[in-house]
N, C-alpha and C positions, 0 to 999 in steps of 0.2 A: 872265316876267321883261325885268330889263332887258339892255342890252351891260353886257358888264364894262368900265370903262370903257379899258383896255389891249388891247380885240376886234381892234384898228383897229389895231395893229406888228405880228403879227397872218396878217392881211389880207392888208394890204403886203407883207409881207416873198413871201410865197407869191404875189403879179401879181407883185412886179419882179421879184425874186432867185429866188421859184423857177420862175417864165417860162422865167427868161432862160435856166438852168441845161437844167432841160428840152428846150429847144427846140436849145443847144444841139449839144444828149445826141445831139435829132433829128438835128440837123445830119450830128453823127459819125459818126450809122447811115446818114446816104439815103450820106454825101461813100464808107463804109469801101463799100455797097452796087455805085456805082458805078463806080467803083475797080478792085472781085476786075472786077466782069461788064467791062470794057473791059480790066482785065487778060487771061479766059477765050477774052470776042470777037474779042476785036476786036485785043489783043497790043500793047496801051497803054493806058496807067495816066492817072490826073489830074494836070497839071500840079501841081504845092507842095502834095496834098494832105496831104503829115506837116508842112507847113507849117499847114497850112487846121484839120486833127486837133489840131494841139499851142494853140492858142490856143480853138477851143473844148473842150478839156480845162479851158486855165485858166480858162475859163467855163464851165466846171458843178458844179469846184472849191471853186474860190475864189464862183463862183453860190450851192453849197446848206450855205458857214459861216454866212449871219447864220438864214437860218430852220433849222441845225442846233440853231443855237445855243440858237436859242428855243426851240425843242421838248425840248429836252434829248436827243439827239436822237447826239450825240458819248458818245463814250469815255470809261466813265467809270474811275475806279480804288478800284471801296467793298471790299478788300479789309477792312481798316482798321479798315469804322464800325462795328464789331460793339464795336467797347474804346472810338470817342468817346460819352460819355457826353452823351446829349439835350442837357442843360443848353449842351453844347458844338457841334453841329451844322446850330445858325442862327448863329453867328458863323462857325464854317467854309465854312460855302452863300457865308456872301456876301464873303470874307479866296480865296477860290476863286474870286468873280466878279473882286472890285479887282483879283487877279494875271491874268487872263485879261483881262478891262480891258483893263487896261496894259498890257502883252506883244503883243497885238489893236492896241494904236492906235498905239506902234512897229513895230511892223514897217509900220502902212501909214502908216505918217511917213514912214517907210527907203526902201519900194517908191514910197513920192511922188519925190523927190528922186534916187534911182535913175530915174523915166525925165517928169524936168526934166532929169538929165543923155543920157540916150536922147536926150529933140526933140532940146537944144543938140550934139550929136556928127549927130545923121540918119540916129543906129540902122537901123535897118532890114531885113528878112529878107535872106538868102539864095536863095531859089530869088522867091518873090512880092513881095520889093521892098516889103513890105510896114512901116509905120513900126512898133515898137517899143513907141515914147510910149504909144502908145495902149489899152494892154494891159495896161502897167506901168500907168497911171492906175486903170482900171477899179481892178483887182488892189490896189492900194492904196484905192480911195472901198472895197470888196467890205471889205475887211482891218480900218479901219476903223465902218462899217454896226455888222460884227459883234464888235468897243469897245467901242459901244454898250451893243445886247442886250447883250452882263454888264453895260455901266451902268446899267442898269437895274435887273438884277436885282443887283447890292449897294445897291436905296434899299426895294428890295421884299420883304417877309417873306420866310423862305423855299421853293420848294413855291407859291407862287401864283404863277407863268407855268405848271406845266406843269394848275395847278387851270382858268386860260385857253384853251389849247389843247382842254382838255375840254371848257370848254366851248361852245370852239367845234366843235368836235367832233358833239357832241352835238345841235346846233342843228337848227329845223325846213328 
């Protein structure tokens, strides 16, 4: 059986944003382990551990957004779904993805504007003196990637993207 034309999107998201989120989470775990061990046995914590954890959490949360959206693993309010007629569900799904694409795109654009201001003013973290602009830019790009995922779903027939992931999971 041939590969689904959009299968490469899921693969690309897994190896880019998914890997970013996984590595950031692993880094936070190691940082926390060594910070606790340092406090317990050396009576000294890792300088800037809180700032590094905050940046790592940004990478985990924002890095997971595109992949979670692609897999439709986000929180869904479906209490009223039994009341929606079947003929309307396709339009409802497309409208929801259109709104999500617009909101994520707008948030990404606004965050990119903020990142430019961070760069212009030279904003940095307090302890480690790390520039904030690259972190905000990463957040903005990941929000825009999430918007792109939802934009794809506006044009796909409802539930097609779920099928793509099922095909990938069942592939040898």
